[in-house]
C-alpha positions in Angstrom: 105.3 97.0 96.6 105.3 95.0 100.3 102.3 94.1 101.8 102.3 96.8 104.4 103.1 99.7 102.1 99.9 98.0 100.0 97.5 98.1 102.8 98.6 102.0 103.8 99.0 103.2 100.6 96.7 101.6 98.6 93.9 100.0 100.2 92.9 102.5 103.0 94.4 105.3 101.0 91.1 104.3 98.7 88.7 103.0 101.9 89.5 107.3 102.8 88.9 109.1 99.6 85.5 106.9 98.6 84.4 107.8 102.5 85.0 111.4 102.1 83.2 111.3 98.4 80.0 108.9 99.8 79.6 111.5 102.7 80.3 114.4 100.3 77.6 113.6 97.7 75.3 112.4 101.3 75.5 116.2 102.1 75.1 117.5 98.7 72.0 115.4 98.0 70.7 115.7 101.6 70.8 119.6 101.9 69.3 120.1 98.2 66.5 117.5 98.9 65.5 119.1 102.1 65.9 122.5 100.4 63.6 120.9 97.6 61.0 119.8 100.1 60.3 123.1 102.3 60.3 125.4 99.3 57.4 123.0 97.5 55.9 122.8 101.5 56.0 126.7 101.6 54.5 127.6 97.9 50.7 126.4 99.5 51.2 128.3 102.7 52.6 131.5 100.8 49.5 130.6 97.8 46.6 131.3 100.7 48.0 133.5 102.9 49.2 136.1 100.6 46.6 135.9 97.9 46.4 139.4 97.1 49.6 140.7 97.6 51.3 140.8 94.2 55.1 140.2 96.2 53.7 136.9 96.8 53.3 135.5 93.1 56.6 136.4 93.0 58.0 134.5 95.9 55.5 131.2 95.1 56.9 131.5 91.6 60.8 132.1 92.6 60.2 129.0 94.8 58.7 127.0 92.2 62.0 127.7 90.0 64.1 127.1 92.6 62.7 123.4 93.0 62.6 123.0 88.8 66.7 124.5 89.5 67.2 122.1 92.4 65.9 118.6 90.9 67.8 119.8 87.5 70.7 119.7 89.8 70.0 116.8 91.4 69.5 114.8 88.3 73.3 116.4 86.6 75.4 115.7 89.3 73.5 112.5 90.6 74.6 113.0 94.6 72.4 109.9 95.4 73.7 107.5 93.1 77.0 108.6 94.2 76.5 108.9 97.7 75.2 104.8 97.1 78.4 104.2 95.0 80.9 105.1 96.8 79.6 104.1 100.0 79.1 100.2 98.5 82.9 101.1 97.5 84.6 101.7 100.8 82.6 98.8 102.5 83.7 96.3 99.9 87.1 97.6 100.6 86.5 97.9 103.9 85.7 93.9 104.4 88.2 92.6 102.2 90.3 94.3 104.4 89.1 92.8 107.9 89.1 89.3 106.2 92.9 90.1 105.4 93.8 90.6 108.5 91.8 88.4 110.2 92.9 85.6 107.8 89.7 84.6 106.5 88.3 82.7 103.5 89.7 83.8 101.2 92.9 85.0 102.2 94.0 82.1 104.4 96.3 80.6 102.1 100.2 81.1 101.0 99.3 83.7 98.6 96.7 85.7 100.4 98.1 89.1 99.4 98.0 87.9 95.9 94.4 87.7 96.2 94.1 90.6 98.2 95.2 92.6 95.4 93.6 90.5 93.0 90.1 91.5 94.9 90.9 94.8 95.5 91.9 96.3 92.1 89.1 94.3 90.7 86.8 96.4 93.4 88.5 99.7 92.4 88.4 98.5 88.3 84.7 97.8 88.3 84.1 100.8 89.8 86.3 102.8 87.7 84.3 101.7 85.3 80.6 102.2 86.4 81.9 106.0 87.3 82.3 106.6 83.9 78.6 104.7 82.8 76.8 107.2 85.1 79.2 110.2 84.3 78.3 109.1 80.2 75.0 109.3 80.6 75.1 112.8 82.0 77.4 114.4 78.9 75.4 112.9 76.4 72.7 114.6 74.5 69.3 113.5 74.7 68.6 110.7 72.1 66.6 111.8 68.8 63.4 110.1 68.1 62.9 107.7 65.1 62.8 109.5 61.8 64.3 112.7 63.0 67.2 113.3 60.5 
């Protein structure tokens, strides 16, 4: 693979992918948090306004349950953590690309392309390991207390 192919097929593709994933996770996180905050703010209002209305208690209960669900979804899917992780990787890759294109250090030597490939693949390998660790913690059951055999 030559330099232009690598920049287009690997580096630019990875920058675009991480940008898109960052944006998706940011939107999911912000939407769920906005709903959570709105629902939490509505509970005191409904509690006061609908004291004698039996239906009001159902609304308050439903809002409370929806807050718990949102909180669980945020914890399970880790939208915030993934948003930050993907954004960080995209910006790191973008930085390496700009340094390489402008022949700035460490890409000012004759072996600049090799240095770029090693740096980019290192960033991607680190991100892959980080993603794997993040997802392992999602799927593992809670730790048992000492002496629970």
